[in-house]
PyMOL Python script that loads the backbone (N, CA, C, O; Angstrom):
from pymol import cmd

cmd.read_pdbstr("""\
ATOM      1  N   MET A   1      18.796   6.400  15.772  1.00  0.00           N
ATOM      2  CA  MET A   1      17.999   5.028  14.666  1.00  0.00           C
ATOM      3  C   MET A   1      17.028   4.944  15.773  1.00  0.00           C
ATOM      4  O   MET A   1      16.934   5.392  16.915  1.00  0.00           O
ATOM      5  N   ILE A   2      16.027   3.848  14.618  1.00  0.00           N
ATOM      6  CA  ILE A   2      14.902   3.478  15.095  1.00  0.00           C
ATOM      7  C   ILE A   2      14.828   1.977  15.966  1.00  0.00           C
ATOM      8  O   ILE A   2      15.736   1.148  16.032  1.00  0.00           O
ATOM      9  N   ASN A   3      13.828   1.914  16.439  1.00  0.00           N
ATOM     10  CA  ASN A   3      13.970   0.339  17.308  1.00  0.00           C
ATOM     11  C   ASN A   3      13.032  -0.330  16.477  1.00  0.00           C
ATOM     12  O   ASN A   3      12.719   0.333  15.488  1.00  0.00           O
ATOM     13  N   PRO A   4      12.589  -1.239  16.558  1.00  0.00           N
ATOM     14  CA  PRO A   4      11.804  -2.511  15.760  1.00  0.00           C
ATOM     15  C   PRO A   4      10.284  -1.766  16.342  1.00  0.00           C
ATOM     16  O   PRO A   4       9.705  -1.213  15.407  1.00  0.00           O
ATOM     17  N   ASP A   5       9.701  -1.672  17.387  1.00  0.00           N
ATOM     18  CA  ASP A   5       8.674  -1.211  17.491  1.00  0.00           C
ATOM     19  C   ASP A   5       8.109  -0.052  16.093  1.00  0.00           C
ATOM     20  O   ASP A   5       7.070  -0.149  15.442  1.00  0.00           O
ATOM     21  N   GLN A   6       9.352   1.139  15.948  1.00  0.00           N
ATOM     22  CA  GLN A   6       9.149   2.068  15.308  1.00  0.00           C
ATOM     23  C   GLN A   6       8.836   1.552  13.532  1.00  0.00           C
ATOM     24  O   GLN A   6       8.122   2.134  12.715  1.00  0.00           O
ATOM     25  N   CYS A   7       9.624   0.314  13.345  1.00  0.00           N
ATOM     26  CA  CYS A   7       9.734   0.033  12.279  1.00  0.00           C
ATOM     27  C   CYS A   7       8.583  -0.249  11.559  1.00  0.00           C
ATOM     28  O   CYS A   7       8.053   0.188  10.537  1.00  0.00           O
ATOM     29  N   ARG A   8       8.294  -1.303  12.574  1.00  0.00           N
ATOM     30  CA  ARG A   8       6.692  -2.101  12.272  1.00  0.00           C
ATOM     31  C   ARG A   8       5.497  -0.988  12.521  1.00  0.00           C
ATOM     32  O   ARG A   8       4.291  -1.203  12.404  1.00  0.00           O
ATOM     33  N   ALA A   9       5.811  -0.370  12.706  1.00  0.00           N
ATOM     34  CA  ALA A   9       4.361   0.961  12.973  1.00  0.00           C
ATOM     35  C   ALA A   9       4.413   1.895  11.938  1.00  0.00           C
ATOM     36  O   ALA A   9       3.482   2.222  11.203  1.00  0.00           O
ATOM     37  N   ALA A  10       5.801   2.387  11.924  1.00  0.00           N
ATOM     38  CA  ALA A  10       6.069   3.718  10.222  1.00  0.00           C
ATOM     39  C   ALA A  10       5.540   2.425   8.712  1.00  0.00           C
ATOM     40  O   ALA A  10       4.921   2.778   7.708  1.00  0.00           O
ATOM     41  N   ARG A  11       6.000   1.032   8.998  1.00  0.00           N
ATOM     42  CA  ARG A  11       5.621   0.590   7.903  1.00  0.00           C
ATOM     43  C   ARG A  11       4.200   0.262   7.781  1.00  0.00           C
ATOM     44  O   ARG A  11       3.813  -0.018   6.647  1.00  0.00           O
ATOM     45  N   ALA A  12       3.313   0.242   8.780  1.00  0.00           N
ATOM     46  CA  ALA A  12       2.066   0.035   8.744  1.00  0.00           C
ATOM     47  C   ALA A  12       1.433   1.703   8.264  1.00  0.00           C
ATOM     48  O   ALA A  12       0.662   1.869   7.319  1.00  0.00           O
ATOM     49  N   LEU A  13       1.801   2.476   8.881  1.00  0.00           N
ATOM     50  CA  LEU A  13       1.337   3.600   8.495  1.00  0.00           C
ATOM     51  C   LEU A  13       1.513   3.678   6.599  1.00  0.00           C
ATOM     52  O   LEU A  13       0.705   3.846   5.685  1.00  0.00           O
ATOM     53  N   ALA A  14       3.041   3.451   6.669  1.00  0.00           N
ATOM     54  CA  ALA A  14       2.876   3.657   5.392  1.00  0.00           C
ATOM     55  C   ALA A  14       2.647   2.694   4.458  1.00  0.00           C
ATOM     56  O   ALA A  14       3.439   2.647   3.516  1.00  0.00           O
ATOM     57  N   ASN A  15       1.345   1.564   4.516  1.00  0.00           N
ATOM     58  CA  ASN A  15       0.886   0.935   4.414  1.00  0.00           C
ATOM     59  C   ASN A  15       1.823  -0.188   3.437  1.00  0.00           C
ATOM     60  O   ASN A  15       1.287  -0.642   2.426  1.00  0.00           O
ATOM     61  N   MET A  16       2.783  -0.469   3.681  1.00  0.00           N
ATOM     62  CA  MET A  16       3.981  -1.442   3.126  1.00  0.00           C
ATOM     63  C   MET A  16       4.069  -2.592   3.860  1.00  0.00           C
ATOM     64  O   MET A  16       4.177  -2.703   5.081  1.00  0.00           O
ATOM     65  N   SER A  17       4.014  -3.420   3.036  1.00  0.00           N
ATOM     66  CA  SER A  17       4.433  -4.816   3.356  1.00  0.00           C
ATOM     67  C   SER A  17       5.916  -5.050   3.809  1.00  0.00           C
ATOM     68  O   SER A  17       6.716  -4.161   3.516  1.00  0.00           O
ATOM     69  N   GLN A  18       6.302  -5.981   4.388  1.00  0.00           N
ATOM     70  CA  GLN A  18       8.160  -6.302   4.932  1.00  0.00           C
ATOM     71  C   GLN A  18       8.453  -6.441   3.552  1.00  0.00           C
ATOM     72  O   GLN A  18       9.234  -5.610   3.089  1.00  0.00           O
ATOM     73  N   ASP A  19       7.979  -7.344   2.764  1.00  0.00           N
ATOM     74  CA  ASP A  19       8.793  -7.448   1.246  1.00  0.00           C
ATOM     75  C   ASP A  19       8.829  -6.060   0.488  1.00  0.00           C
ATOM     76  O   ASP A  19       9.785  -5.685  -0.191  1.00  0.00           O
ATOM     77  N   ASP A  20       7.756  -5.402   0.676  1.00  0.00           N
ATOM     78  CA  ASP A  20       7.606  -3.771   0.065  1.00  0.00           C
ATOM     79  C   ASP A  20       8.989  -3.175   0.623  1.00  0.00           C
ATOM     80  O   ASP A  20       9.952  -2.908  -0.096  1.00  0.00           O
ATOM     81  N   LEU A  21       8.952  -3.051   1.662  1.00  0.00           N
ATOM     82  CA  LEU A  21       9.925  -2.122   2.704  1.00  0.00           C
ATOM     83  C   LEU A  21      11.803  -2.703   1.914  1.00  0.00           C
ATOM     84  O   LEU A  21      12.712  -2.026   1.432  1.00  0.00           O
ATOM     85  N   ALA A  22      11.641  -4.320   2.156  1.00  0.00           N
ATOM     86  CA  ALA A  22      13.108  -5.240   2.008  1.00  0.00           C
ATOM     87  C   ALA A  22      13.311  -4.166   0.347  1.00  0.00           C
ATOM     88  O   ALA A  22      14.178  -3.307   0.193  1.00  0.00           O
ATOM     89  N   LYS A  23      12.425  -4.495  -0.515  1.00  0.00           N
ATOM     90  CA  LYS A  23      12.725  -3.859  -2.179  1.00  0.00           C
ATOM     91  C   LYS A  23      13.124  -2.631  -2.102  1.00  0.00           C
ATOM     92  O   LYS A  23      14.295  -2.290  -2.272  1.00  0.00           O
ATOM     93  N   ALA A  24      11.894  -1.632  -1.760  1.00  0.00           N
ATOM     94  CA  ALA A  24      12.438  -0.396  -1.549  1.00  0.00           C
ATOM     95  C   ALA A  24      13.226   0.045  -0.945  1.00  0.00           C
ATOM     96  O   ALA A  24      13.545   1.190  -1.264  1.00  0.00           O
ATOM     97  N   ALA A  25      13.903  -0.549   0.142  1.00  0.00           N
ATOM     98  CA  ALA A  25      15.402  -0.052   0.681  1.00  0.00           C
ATOM     99  C   ALA A  25      16.626  -1.106  -0.017  1.00  0.00           C
ATOM    100  O   ALA A  25      17.727  -1.084   0.534  1.00  0.00           O
ATOM    101  N   LYS A  26      16.449  -1.937  -1.112  1.00  0.00           N
ATOM    102  CA  LYS A  26      17.187  -2.921  -1.439  1.00  0.00           C
ATOM    103  C   LYS A  26      18.105  -3.825  -0.157  1.00  0.00           C
ATOM    104  O   LYS A  26      19.310  -4.077  -0.192  1.00  0.00           O
ATOM    105  N   VAL A  27      17.226  -4.158   0.822  1.00  0.00           N
ATOM    106  CA  VAL A  27      18.081  -4.927   1.706  1.00  0.00           C
ATOM    107  C   VAL A  27      17.582  -6.368   1.599  1.00  0.00           C
ATOM    108  O   VAL A  27      16.911  -6.452   0.570  1.00  0.00           O
ATOM    109  N   GLY A  28      17.639  -7.537   2.245  1.00  0.00           N
ATOM    110  CA  GLY A  28      16.954  -8.666   2.242  1.00  0.00           C
ATOM    111  C   GLY A  28      15.882  -8.744   2.795  1.00  0.00           C
ATOM    112  O   GLY A  28      15.924  -8.166   3.881  1.00  0.00           O
ATOM    113  N   LEU A  29      14.399  -9.424   2.455  1.00  0.00           N
ATOM    114  CA  LEU A  29      13.573  -9.344   3.625  1.00  0.00           C
ATOM    115  C   LEU A  29      14.224 -10.243   4.875  1.00  0.00           C
ATOM    116  O   LEU A  29      13.728  -9.874   5.939  1.00  0.00           O
ATOM    117  N   SER A  30      14.996 -11.099   5.008  1.00  0.00           N
ATOM    118  CA  SER A  30      15.290 -11.426   6.452  1.00  0.00           C
ATOM    119  C   SER A  30      15.998 -10.280   6.919  1.00  0.00           C
ATOM    120  O   SER A  30      16.149 -10.215   8.139  1.00  0.00           O
ATOM    121  N   THR A  31      16.487  -9.320   6.186  1.00  0.00           N
ATOM    122  CA  THR A  31      17.062  -8.380   7.450  1.00  0.00           C
ATOM    123  C   THR A  31      15.778  -7.556   7.914  1.00  0.00           C
ATOM    124  O   THR A  31      15.895  -6.901   8.950  1.00  0.00           O
ATOM    125  N   VAL A  32      14.674  -7.535   7.294  1.00  0.00           N
ATOM    126  CA  VAL A  32      13.475  -6.662   7.845  1.00  0.00           C
ATOM    127  C   VAL A  32      12.771  -7.279   8.910  1.00  0.00           C
ATOM    128  O   VAL A  32      12.237  -6.726   9.871  1.00  0.00           O
ATOM    129  N   ARG A  33      12.834  -8.590   8.610  1.00  0.00           N
ATOM    130  CA  ARG A  33      12.331  -9.649   9.536  1.00  0.00           C
ATOM    131  C   ARG A  33      12.828  -9.987  10.914  1.00  0.00           C
ATOM    132  O   ARG A  33      12.278 -10.181  11.998  1.00  0.00           O
ATOM    133  N   ASN A  34      14.070  -9.987  10.478  1.00  0.00           N
ATOM    134  CA  ASN A  34      14.870 -10.417  11.668  1.00  0.00           C
ATOM    135  C   ASN A  34      14.824  -8.969  12.966  1.00  0.00           C
ATOM    136  O   ASN A  34      14.877  -8.989  14.196  1.00  0.00           O
ATOM    137  N   PHE A  35      14.720  -8.000  12.110  1.00  0.00           N
ATOM    138  CA  PHE A  35      15.090  -6.617  12.470  1.00  0.00           C
ATOM    139  C   PHE A  35      13.105  -6.516  13.585  1.00  0.00           C
ATOM    140  O   PHE A  35      12.935  -6.588  14.802  1.00  0.00           O
ATOM    141  N   GLU A  36      12.214  -6.368  12.641  1.00  0.00           N
ATOM    142  CA  GLU A  36      11.113  -6.211  13.291  1.00  0.00           C
ATOM    143  C   GLU A  36      10.966  -7.636  14.822  1.00  0.00           C
ATOM    144  O   GLU A  36      10.720  -7.685  16.027  1.00  0.00           O
ATOM    145  N   THR A  37      11.167  -8.157  14.162  1.00  0.00           N
ATOM    146  CA  THR A  37      11.450  -8.937  15.677  1.00  0.00           C
ATOM    147  C   THR A  37      12.055  -8.978  16.271  1.00  0.00           C
ATOM    148  O   THR A  37      11.925  -9.867  17.114  1.00  0.00           O
ATOM    149  N   GLY A  38      13.024  -8.231  16.345  1.00  0.00           N
ATOM    150  CA  GLY A  38      14.181  -8.054  17.592  1.00  0.00           C
ATOM    151  C   GLY A  38      15.050  -9.473  17.587  1.00  0.00           C
ATOM    152  O   GLY A  38      15.443  -9.850  18.691  1.00  0.00           O
ATOM    153  N   ARG A  39      15.436 -10.426  16.232  1.00  0.00           N
ATOM    154  CA  ARG A  39      16.231 -11.067  16.420  1.00  0.00           C
ATOM    155  C   ARG A  39      17.751 -10.643  16.482  1.00  0.00           C
ATOM    156  O   ARG A  39      18.625 -11.293  17.054  1.00  0.00           O
ATOM    157  N   SER A  40      17.973  -9.205  15.665  1.00  0.00           N
ATOM    158  CA  SER A  40      18.995  -9.258  15.529  1.00  0.00           C
ATOM    159  C   SER A  40      18.997  -7.500  14.688  1.00  0.00           C
ATOM    160  O   SER A  40      17.974  -7.278  14.041  1.00  0.00           O
ATOM    161  N   VAL A  41      19.951  -6.476  14.702  1.00  0.00           N
ATOM    162  CA  VAL A  41      19.881  -5.261  14.278  1.00  0.00           C
ATOM    163  C   VAL A  41      20.810  -5.372  13.093  1.00  0.00           C
ATOM    164  O   VAL A  41      21.831  -6.060  13.128  1.00  0.00           O
ATOM    165  N   PRO A  42      20.320  -4.482  11.758  1.00  0.00           N
ATOM    166  CA  PRO A  42      20.560  -4.407  10.714  1.00  0.00           C
ATOM    167  C   PRO A  42      21.946  -4.094  10.717  1.00  0.00           C
ATOM    168  O   PRO A  42      22.275  -3.664  11.822  1.00  0.00           O
ATOM    169  N   VAL A  43      22.887  -4.145   9.904  1.00  0.00           N
ATOM    170  CA  VAL A  43      24.373  -3.307   9.695  1.00  0.00           C
ATOM    171  C   VAL A  43      23.830  -1.766   8.992  1.00  0.00           C
ATOM    172  O   VAL A  43      23.071  -1.544   8.049  1.00  0.00           O
ATOM    173  N   THR A  44      24.365  -1.119   9.640  1.00  0.00           N
ATOM    174  CA  THR A  44      24.356   0.799  10.098  1.00  0.00           C
ATOM    175  C   THR A  44      23.682   1.078   8.706  1.00  0.00           C
ATOM    176  O   THR A  44      22.568   1.602   8.691  1.00  0.00           O
ATOM    177  N   ASN A  45      24.542   0.628   7.129  1.00  0.00           N
ATOM    178  CA  ASN A  45      23.996   1.219   5.947  1.00  0.00           C
ATOM    179  C   ASN A  45      22.637   0.663   5.810  1.00  0.00           C
ATOM    180  O   ASN A  45      21.708   1.397   5.474  1.00  0.00           O
ATOM    181  N   ASN A  46      22.460  -0.645   6.060  1.00  0.00           N
ATOM    182  CA  ASN A  46      21.009  -1.316   5.720  1.00  0.00           C
ATOM    183  C   ASN A  46      19.862  -0.921   6.559  1.00  0.00           C
ATOM    184  O   ASN A  46      18.766  -0.978   6.003  1.00  0.00           O
ATOM    185  N   LEU A  47      19.905  -0.435   8.098  1.00  0.00           N
ATOM    186  CA  LEU A  47      19.028   0.256   8.827  1.00  0.00           C
ATOM    187  C   LEU A  47      19.194   1.792   8.010  1.00  0.00           C
ATOM    188  O   LEU A  47      18.222   2.540   7.912  1.00  0.00           O
ATOM    189  N   GLU A  48      20.488   2.137   7.470  1.00  0.00           N
ATOM    190  CA  GLU A  48      19.969   3.732   7.025  1.00  0.00           C
ATOM    191  C   GLU A  48      18.976   3.983   5.831  1.00  0.00           C
ATOM    192  O   GLU A  48      18.294   4.981   5.597  1.00  0.00           O
ATOM    193  N   ALA A  49      19.117   2.443   4.935  1.00  0.00           N
ATOM    194  CA  ALA A  49      18.310   2.703   3.699  1.00  0.00           C
ATOM    195  C   ALA A  49      16.843   1.870   4.743  1.00  0.00           C
ATOM    196  O   ALA A  49      16.177   2.904   4.679  1.00  0.00           O
ATOM    197  N   ILE A  50      16.552   1.568   5.002  1.00  0.00           N
ATOM    198  CA  ILE A  50      15.400   1.763   5.732  1.00  0.00           C
ATOM    199  C   ILE A  50      14.542   2.350   6.064  1.00  0.00           C
ATOM    200  O   ILE A  50      13.319   2.251   5.977  1.00  0.00           O
ATOM    201  N   MET A  51      15.471   3.252   6.627  1.00  0.00           N
ATOM    202  CA  MET A  51      14.315   4.460   7.550  1.00  0.00           C
ATOM    203  C   MET A  51      14.611   5.827   6.328  1.00  0.00           C
ATOM    204  O   MET A  51      14.067   6.918   6.502  1.00  0.00           O
ATOM    205  N   ARG A  52      15.292   5.632   5.436  1.00  0.00           N
ATOM    206  CA  ARG A  52      15.127   6.748   4.378  1.00  0.00           C
ATOM    207  C   ARG A  52      13.739   6.517   3.532  1.00  0.00           C
ATOM    208  O   ARG A  52      12.886   7.350   3.222  1.00  0.00           O
ATOM    209  N   VAL A  53      13.802   4.996   3.242  1.00  0.00           N
ATOM    210  CA  VAL A  53      12.326   4.821   2.630  1.00  0.00           C
ATOM    211  C   VAL A  53      11.011   5.226   3.283  1.00  0.00           C
ATOM    212  O   VAL A  53      10.033   5.740   2.739  1.00  0.00           O
ATOM    213  N   LEU A  54      11.214   4.833   4.784  1.00  0.00           N
ATOM    214  CA  LEU A  54      10.296   5.047   5.555  1.00  0.00           C
ATOM    215  C   LEU A  54       9.905   6.556   5.853  1.00  0.00           C
ATOM    216  O   LEU A  54       8.876   7.072   6.289  1.00  0.00           O
ATOM    217  N   GLN A  55      11.192   7.083   5.426  1.00  0.00           N
ATOM    218  CA  GLN A  55      11.154   8.778   5.987  1.00  0.00           C
ATOM    219  C   GLN A  55      10.478   9.590   5.148  1.00  0.00           C
ATOM    220  O   GLN A  55      10.285  10.774   5.424  1.00  0.00           O
ATOM    221  N   GLU A  56       9.926   8.851   3.699  1.00  0.00           N
ATOM    222  CA  GLU A  56       9.799   9.539   2.737  1.00  0.00           C
ATOM    223  C   GLU A  56       8.109   9.899   3.131  1.00  0.00           C
ATOM    224  O   GLU A  56       7.745  10.938   2.581  1.00  0.00           O
ATOM    225  N   LYS A  57       7.034   9.229   3.973  1.00  0.00           N
ATOM    226  CA  LYS A  57       6.013   9.181   4.478  1.00  0.00           C
ATOM    227  C   LYS A  57       5.649   9.365   5.870  1.00  0.00           C
ATOM    228  O   LYS A  57       4.494   9.653   6.186  1.00  0.00           O
ATOM    229  N   ILE A  58       6.793   9.178   6.908  1.00  0.00           N
ATOM    230  CA  ILE A  58       6.800   9.044   8.171  1.00  0.00           C
ATOM    231  C   ILE A  58       7.202   9.896   8.821  1.00  0.00           C
ATOM    232  O   ILE A  58       7.441  10.815   8.037  1.00  0.00           O
ATOM    233  N   VAL A  59       7.482  10.242   9.968  1.00  0.00           N
ATOM    234  CA  VAL A  59       8.219  11.254  10.855  1.00  0.00           C
ATOM    235  C   VAL A  59       8.566  10.259  11.841  1.00  0.00           C
ATOM    236  O   VAL A  59       7.603   9.735  12.400  1.00  0.00           O
ATOM    237  N   PHE A  60      10.265   9.693  12.348  1.00  0.00           N
ATOM    238  CA  PHE A  60      10.466   8.961  13.472  1.00  0.00           C
ATOM    239  C   PHE A  60      10.564   9.969  14.636  1.00  0.00           C
ATOM    240  O   PHE A  60      11.332  10.925  14.533  1.00  0.00           O
ATOM    241  N   LEU A  61       9.786   9.781  15.778  1.00  0.00           N
ATOM    242  CA  LEU A  61       9.966  10.397  17.283  1.00  0.00           C
ATOM    243  C   LEU A  61      10.591   9.883  18.003  1.00  0.00           C
ATOM    244  O   LEU A  61      10.320   8.780  18.478  1.00  0.00           O
ATOM    245  N   SER A  62      12.035  10.856  18.383  1.00  0.00           N
ATOM    246  CA  SER A  62      12.527  10.145  19.516  1.00  0.00           C
ATOM    247  C   SER A  62      11.988  10.236  20.839  1.00  0.00           C
ATOM    248  O   SER A  62      10.921  10.849  20.837  1.00  0.00           O
ATOM    249  N   ASN A  63      12.345   9.848  21.943  1.00  0.00           N
ATOM    250  CA  ASN A  63      11.247   9.033  23.495  1.00  0.00           C
ATOM    251  C   ASN A  63      11.754  11.130  23.628  1.00  0.00           C
ATOM    252  O   ASN A  63      12.724  11.884  23.545  1.00  0.00           O
ATOM    253  N   GLY A  64       9.956  11.133  23.926  1.00  0.00           N
ATOM    254  CA  GLY A  64      10.014  12.556  24.309  1.00  0.00           C
ATOM    255  C   GLY A  64       9.596  13.732  23.544  1.00  0.00           C
ATOM    256  O   GLY A  64       8.967  14.728  23.898  1.00  0.00           O
ATOM    257  N   GLN A  65      10.244  13.282  22.056  1.00  0.00           N
ATOM    258  CA  GLN A  65       9.848  14.626  21.609  1.00  0.00           C
ATOM    259  C   GLN A  65       8.169  14.493  20.998  1.00  0.00           C
ATOM    260  O   GLN A  65       7.389  13.582  20.722  1.00  0.00           O
ATOM    261  N   HIS A  66       8.176  15.891  20.989  1.00  0.00           N
ATOM    262  CA  HIS A  66       6.122  16.104  20.136  1.00  0.00           C
ATOM    263  C   HIS A  66       5.368  15.602  21.690  1.00  0.00           C
ATOM    264  O   HIS A  66       4.640  16.388  22.297  1.00  0.00           O
ATOM    265  N   ALA A  67       5.579  14.583  22.069  1.00  0.00           N
ATOM    266  CA  ALA A  67       4.294  13.869  22.791  1.00  0.00           C
ATOM    267  C   ALA A  67       5.550  12.842  24.241  1.00  0.00           C
ATOM    268  O   ALA A  67       6.734  12.507  24.199  1.00  0.00           O
ATOM    269  N   GLU A  68       4.458  12.690  25.307  1.00  0.00           N
ATOM    270  CA  GLU A  68       5.286  12.141  26.269  1.00  0.00           C
ATOM    271  C   GLU A  68       4.894  10.118  26.004  1.00  0.00           C
ATOM    272  O   GLU A  68       3.799   9.628  25.728  1.00  0.00           O
ATOM    273  N   GLY A  69       5.800   9.616  26.152  1.00  0.00           N
ATOM    274  CA  GLY A  69       5.298   7.993  26.411  1.00  0.00           C
ATOM    275  C   GLY A  69       6.959   7.493  25.154  1.00  0.00           C
ATOM    276  O   GLY A  69       6.783   6.430  24.559  1.00  0.00           O
ATOM    277  N   GLY A  70       7.822   7.946  24.968  1.00  0.00           N
ATOM    278  CA  GLY A  70       8.731   7.201  24.501  1.00  0.00           C
ATOM    279  C   GLY A  70       8.549   7.658  22.913  1.00  0.00           C
ATOM    280  O   GLY A  70       7.837   8.466  22.316  1.00  0.00           O
ATOM    281  N   PRO A  71       9.724   6.571  22.504  1.00  0.00           N
ATOM    282  CA  PRO A  71       9.763   6.892  20.765  1.00  0.00           C
ATOM    283  C   PRO A  71       8.384   6.329  20.166  1.00  0.00           C
ATOM    284  O   PRO A  71       7.585   5.558  20.697  1.00  0.00           O
ATOM    285  N   GLY A  72       8.339   6.961  18.863  1.00  0.00           N
ATOM    286  CA  GLY A  72       6.726   6.677  18.101  1.00  0.00           C
ATOM    287  C   GLY A  72       7.069   7.383  16.789  1.00  0.00           C
ATOM    288  O   GLY A  72       8.057   8.106  16.662  1.00  0.00           O
ATOM    289  N   VAL A  73       6.174   7.118  15.807  1.00  0.00           N
ATOM    290  CA  VAL A  73       5.841   7.526  14.239  1.00  0.00           C
ATOM    291  C   VAL A  73       4.445   8.491  14.243  1.00  0.00           C
ATOM    292  O   VAL A  73       3.404   8.554  14.898  1.00  0.00           O
ATOM    293  N   ARG A  74       5.094   9.230  13.061  1.00  0.00           N
ATOM    294  CA  ARG A  74       3.854   9.508  12.620  1.00  0.00           C
ATOM    295  C   ARG A  74       3.588   9.974  11.250  1.00  0.00           C
ATOM    296  O   ARG A  74       4.652  10.400  10.800  1.00  0.00           O
ATOM    297  N   LEU A  75       2.545  10.092  10.299  1.00  0.00           N
ATOM    298  CA  LEU A  75       2.774  10.437   9.461  1.00  0.00           C
ATOM    299  C   LEU A  75       3.066  12.195   9.057  1.00  0.00           C
ATOM    300  O   LEU A  75       2.809  13.192   9.731  1.00  0.00           O
ATOM    301  N   LYS A  76       3.712  12.068   7.659  1.00  0.00           N
ATOM    302  CA  LYS A  76       4.372  13.438   7.601  1.00  0.00           C
ATOM    303  C   LYS A  76       3.312  14.416   7.466  1.00  0.00           C
ATOM    304  O   LYS A  76       3.583  15.614   7.397  1.00  0.00           O
TER     305      LYS A  76
END
""", "prot")
cmd.dss("prot")
cmd.show_as("cartoon", "prot")
cmd.util.cbc("prot")
cmd.orient("prot")
C-alpha cells in the first residue's frame, strides 16, 4: 500500500488535483483529503481505487526499491 506522501507526490506528477483523483477513483473528495493529510486511512477498496488511477501514469517505489531513501514515486 502507499502512504500519504506518495499519494501527494504521485498526484502531483500525474498533474491531478485532489478533486480529479477523487472523481477518477470514484471516492469522496474527503477520502483523498483526509488520507493525504494523514487524518485517516481509506478503507482498502478505496485505497486500491486511488492506487489504480495513479498507477496509470506513476510507479510506486517501496522502501529501498530502485533507490535508497525510502518509499517514493516515479513516472512510468
